[in-house]
NUBARO-182902 format. One record per residue (C-alpha): z, y, x; residue number from 1; residue in one letter. Coordinates in Angstrom, 2 decimals. Last residue first. Layout:
% residues N
       pz       py       px    i  aa
        Z        Y        X  NUM   A
...
//
This chain:
% residues 273
       pz       py       px    i  aa
     9.79   -33.63   -11.43  273   X
    12.63   -31.81    -9.71  272   X
    12.18   -28.20    -8.70  271   X
    13.50   -27.15    -5.31  270   X
    15.57   -23.97    -5.09  269   X
    16.24   -22.16    -1.85  268   X
    18.65   -19.46    -0.83  267   X
    18.37   -17.69     2.52  266   X
    20.22   -17.14     5.79  265   X
    18.03   -15.97     8.68  264   X
    19.29   -12.42     8.55  263   X
    19.97   -11.46    12.15  262   X
    19.11    -7.83    12.95  261   X
    16.35    -6.55    15.22  260   X
    16.75    -4.97    18.61  259   X
    16.48    -1.69    20.53  258   X
    16.65     0.47    17.38  257   X
    15.48     4.01    18.03  256   X
    16.77     7.17    16.36  255   X
    15.04    10.24    14.90  254   X
    12.28     8.17    13.34  253   X
     8.87     9.84    13.06  252   X
     7.93    10.17     9.41  251   X
     7.94     8.28     6.14  250   X
     9.44     8.31     2.68  249   X
     8.19     5.54     0.46  248   X
     7.54     5.37    -3.25  247   X
     7.92     3.01    -6.20  246   X
     6.86     1.93    -9.67  245   X
     4.03     4.38   -10.30  244   X
     2.19     3.06   -13.34  243   X
    -0.81     5.18   -14.16  242   X
    -2.11     6.65   -17.43  241   X
    -0.53    10.05   -16.81  240   X
    -2.24    10.38   -13.41  239   X
     0.23    11.31   -10.62  238   X
    -0.10    15.02    -9.90  237   X
     3.11    15.19    -7.90  236   X
     4.68    17.81   -10.17  235   X
     3.36    15.84   -13.13  234   X
     5.22    12.77   -11.89  233   X
     8.38    14.88   -11.84  232   X
     7.94    15.29   -15.59  231   X
     8.94    11.64   -15.93  230   X
    12.66    12.45   -15.50  229   X
    14.51     9.28   -16.58  228   X
    12.06     6.71   -15.22  227   X
    10.25     8.68   -12.51  226   X
    13.71     9.71   -11.34  225   X
    14.61     6.04   -10.97  224   X
    11.64     5.52    -8.63  223   X
    12.66     8.69    -6.79  222   X
    16.10     7.28    -5.96  221   X
    14.52     3.97    -5.01  220   X
    12.71     5.60    -2.11  219   X
    11.89     2.75     0.24  218   X
    12.36     3.95     3.82  217   X
     9.77     4.45     6.52  216   X
     9.57     5.05    10.26  215   X
     6.34     5.63    12.18  214   X
     6.17     3.92    15.57  213   X
     2.58     2.80    14.93  212   X
     3.68    -0.83    14.44  211   X
     6.31     0.49    12.02  210   X
     3.60     2.17     9.96  209   X
     1.68    -1.10     9.74  208   X
     4.73    -2.78     8.27  207   X
     5.46     0.00     5.79  206   X
     1.89     0.45     4.60  205   X
     1.52    -3.27     3.94  204   X
     4.74    -3.22     1.91  203   X
     3.56    -0.10     0.08  202   X
     0.36    -1.86    -0.91  201   X
     2.17    -4.98    -2.11  200   X
     4.57    -2.94    -4.24  199   X
     1.70    -0.98    -5.79  198   X
    -0.35    -4.09    -6.58  197   X
     2.69    -5.73    -8.17  196   X
     3.10    -2.76   -10.53  195   X
    -0.59    -2.65   -11.47  194   X
    -1.15    -6.37   -12.10  193   X
    -4.43    -6.56   -14.01  192   X
    -4.96    -4.97   -17.38  191   X
    -2.77    -2.24   -18.78  190   X
    -1.55     0.73   -16.79  189   X
    -3.79     2.26   -14.14  188   X
    -2.43     2.11   -10.56  187   X
     0.08     4.09    -8.52  186   X
     1.33     4.11    -4.94  185   X
     3.55     7.02    -3.95  184   X
     3.68     8.32    -0.39  183   X
     6.07    10.92     0.98  182   X
     6.21    12.85     4.24  181   X
     8.41    15.14     6.36  180   X
    11.64    13.24     5.69  179   X
    14.74    15.43     5.41  178   X
    16.70    12.69     3.68  177   X
    14.73    12.76     0.41  176   X
    17.53    11.50    -1.87  175   X
    20.67    12.05     0.24  174   X
    19.91    15.70     0.96  173   X
    23.06    17.12     2.54  172   X
    23.43    20.90     2.65  171   X
    26.14    21.56     0.08  170   X
    23.53    22.13    -2.62  169   X
    22.10    18.72    -1.79  168   X
    25.52    17.07    -2.07  167   X
    26.01    18.67    -5.46  166   X
    22.65    17.31    -6.63  165   X
    23.57    13.83    -5.41  164   X
    26.77    14.09    -7.44  163   X
    24.78    14.97   -10.55  162   X
    22.54    12.00    -9.73  161   X
    25.59     9.80   -10.33  160   X
    25.02    10.30   -14.06  159   X
    22.07     7.91   -13.87  158   X
    23.43     5.00   -15.91  157   X
    24.68     7.46   -18.54  156   X
    21.25     9.00   -19.07  155   X
    21.03    12.58   -17.77  154   X
    20.43    14.96   -20.68  153   X
    23.50    17.15   -20.26  152   X
    21.37    20.29   -20.34  151   X
    22.84    21.54   -17.06  150   X
    22.35    18.13   -15.42  149   X
    18.77    17.86   -16.64  148   X
    17.98    21.37   -15.39  147   X
    19.58    20.54   -12.05  146   X
    17.32    17.51   -11.73  145   X
    14.24    19.62   -12.39  144   X
    15.37    22.09    -9.75  143   X
    16.10    19.19    -7.38  142   X
    12.53    17.96    -7.70  141   X
    11.09    21.45    -7.31  140   X
    12.95    22.05    -4.05  139   X
    12.00    18.64    -2.73  138   X
     8.36    19.31    -3.59  137   X
     8.34    22.63    -1.77  136   X
     9.94    21.09     1.32  135   X
     7.37    18.30     1.27  134   X
     4.57    20.84     1.07  133   X
     5.78    22.54     4.25  132   X
     6.51    19.19     5.89  131   X
     2.94    17.96     5.77  130   X
     1.13    14.89     4.46  129   X
     2.49    14.59     0.93  128   X
     0.71    11.57    -0.46  127   X
    -0.35    10.22    -3.81  126   X
    -2.07     6.94    -3.09  125   X
    -4.23     5.67    -5.94  124   X
    -4.74     1.96    -6.45  123   X
    -7.63     0.60    -8.49  122   X
    -8.61    -2.23    -6.14  121   X
    -9.33    -4.67    -9.00  120   X
    -9.30    -7.74    -6.76  119   X
    -8.07    -9.73    -9.77  118   X
    -4.58    -8.67    -8.66  117   X
    -4.70    -6.60    -5.49  116   X
    -4.78    -7.59    -1.81  115   X
    -4.24    -4.98     0.93  114   X
    -7.28    -3.54     2.70  113   X
    -6.52     0.01     1.51  112   X
    -3.38    -0.21     3.64  111   X
    -5.57    -0.13     6.77  110   X
    -7.39     3.02     5.70  109   X
    -4.19     4.71     4.50  108   X
    -2.27     4.12     7.73  107   X
    -5.27     5.16     9.82  106   X
    -5.48     8.44     7.91  105   X
    -1.78     9.04     8.46  104   X
    -2.21     8.41    12.20  103   X
    -5.24    10.71    12.31  102   X
    -3.26    13.48    10.61  101   X
    -0.44    13.33    13.16  100   X
     3.03    12.71    11.74   99   X
     4.72    16.02    10.99   98   X
     7.68    17.44    12.89   97   X
    11.33    17.40    11.84   96   X
    12.39    14.05    13.24   95   X
    13.68    11.65    10.64   94   X
    16.99    10.00     9.81   93   X
    17.06     7.39     7.04   92   X
    14.77     4.79     8.58   91   X
    14.81     1.35     6.98   90   X
    14.21    -0.95     9.91   89   X
    11.42    -3.33    10.91   88   X
    12.49    -5.36    13.93   87   X
    12.36    -8.80    12.30   86   X
     9.01    -8.21    10.62   85   X
     7.30    -6.76    13.70   84   X
     8.79    -9.39    16.00   83   X
     7.59   -12.17    13.71   82   X
     4.08   -10.71    13.73   81   X
     4.14   -10.60    17.53   80   X
     5.46   -14.16    17.76   79   X
     2.74   -15.42    15.41   78   X
     0.16   -13.89    17.74   77   X
    -1.80   -10.81    16.72   76   X
    -5.36   -11.21    15.38   75   X
    -8.09    -9.56    17.46   74   X
   -10.12   -12.80    17.52   73   X
   -10.62   -12.34    13.77   72   X
   -13.14    -9.61    14.58   71   X
   -12.71    -6.20    12.88   70   X
   -15.77    -5.57    10.73   69   X
   -18.55    -3.13    11.68   68   X
   -20.75    -5.85    13.23   67   X
   -20.59    -7.74     9.94   66   X
   -22.36    -4.96     7.99   65   X
   -21.02    -3.46     4.78   64   X
   -23.60    -1.86     2.49   63   X
   -22.12    -3.68    -0.48   62   X
   -23.01    -6.96     1.23   61   X
   -24.22    -8.07     4.66   60   X
   -24.68   -11.63     5.90   59   X
   -25.95   -12.92     9.25   58   X
   -22.81   -12.56    11.32   57   X
   -23.43   -16.20    12.35   56   X
   -20.07   -17.65    11.37   55   X
   -20.29   -16.14     7.86   54   X
   -16.75   -16.26     6.45   53   X
   -15.95   -12.55     6.37   52   X
   -19.16   -11.30     4.78   51   X
   -18.99   -14.02     2.11   50   X
   -15.35   -13.23     1.43   49   X
   -16.38    -9.62     0.75   48   X
   -13.98    -9.40    -2.23   47   X
   -16.46    -7.41    -4.32   46   X
   -15.50    -9.15    -7.58   45   X
   -19.09   -10.27    -8.20   44   X
   -19.73   -11.13   -11.87   43   X
   -22.04    -8.13   -12.33   42   X
   -24.41    -9.56    -9.70   41   X
   -25.00   -12.73   -11.70   40   X
   -28.11   -11.53   -13.58   39   X
   -29.68   -10.31   -10.34   38   X
   -29.48   -13.70    -8.67   37   X
   -27.30   -13.94    -5.58   36   X
   -28.96   -15.61    -2.59   35   X
   -27.98   -17.79     0.36   34   X
   -30.82   -19.41     2.34   33   X
   -31.81   -23.02     1.72   32   X
   -35.59   -22.43     1.66   31   X
   -35.84   -22.80    -2.12   30   X
   -33.00   -20.34    -2.55   29   X
   -29.40   -21.35    -2.20   28   X
   -26.67   -20.04    -4.52   27   X
   -23.94   -17.42    -4.37   26   X
   -22.36   -16.79    -7.78   25   X
   -19.40   -19.15    -7.48   24   X
   -16.66   -16.75    -8.55   23   X
   -14.43   -17.23    -5.51   22   X
   -17.42   -17.57    -3.11   21   X
   -16.26   -20.10    -0.50   20   X
   -18.86   -22.86    -0.98   19   X
   -21.89   -20.59    -1.09   18   X
   -20.60   -18.49     1.81   17   X
   -20.07   -21.66     3.85   16   X
   -23.62   -22.84     3.07   15   X
   -24.48   -23.62     6.73   14   X
   -27.96   -22.13     6.30   13   X
   -28.23   -21.31    10.03   12   X
   -28.54   -17.57     9.31   11   X
   -29.40   -15.47    12.38   10   X
   -33.17   -14.97    12.03    9   X
   -32.83   -15.05     8.26    8   X
   -30.66   -11.94     8.26    7   X
   -29.29   -12.22     4.73    6   X
   -28.75    -9.13     2.56    5   X
   -26.64    -8.72    -0.57    4   X
   -27.02    -5.03    -1.38    3   X
   -24.70    -5.52    -4.35    2   X
   -26.68    -3.21    -6.62    1   X
//
């Protein structure tokens, strides 16, 4: 059941929801009010565009009520968004204490609103939310890496991980960098756009995290480990049928950056027709 409900006292029958529905299943009844016929309910992609576009706050769907949505009037200015993007930094030095639970919960709730291919929304976030568990994971990850090194089963292109292992044993963790937290985005293999969905989600997470004064860094080292040492996914409990293309480390940044960098150079290609 879609629970598609129209408050007829509020609805002015403007038809915006009818016109904007991506799959075209909203129609008008004999009185001009929006309606979705029962046989078309299965076509709904649950995007909630109809809820968002209603100027009269007269439409509810999927049990979601307009008064519970964040109003568009709360949008940041273009300058504020620009400042967030320009000042985002990859954080490689973290404070030792955990990020507050409510902050992590807020990060996940907001990230869950990111777009996904075909609006499938099949992402799973595997998260380590406390330093004690992070320390255990790091220890297990390096143990698995050491086993690969001892067996001589590291692929040639990843032989440099043996050096990273030595650095870890000498007290310098270049892979996990002493971060208190880790998040991995994964999605079922096959249909849709699982890899792209994961990258988009982590990008949303990263930007929102920075607005909350939580630092992040993209963990390419772990992404490669997923490739040549897939058993590490089992350690994290990532479903076997999921793609998990990337991960982020996050935590409170040890250092502050009083300004952004200057990277306005770019390459452009214009097709000729």
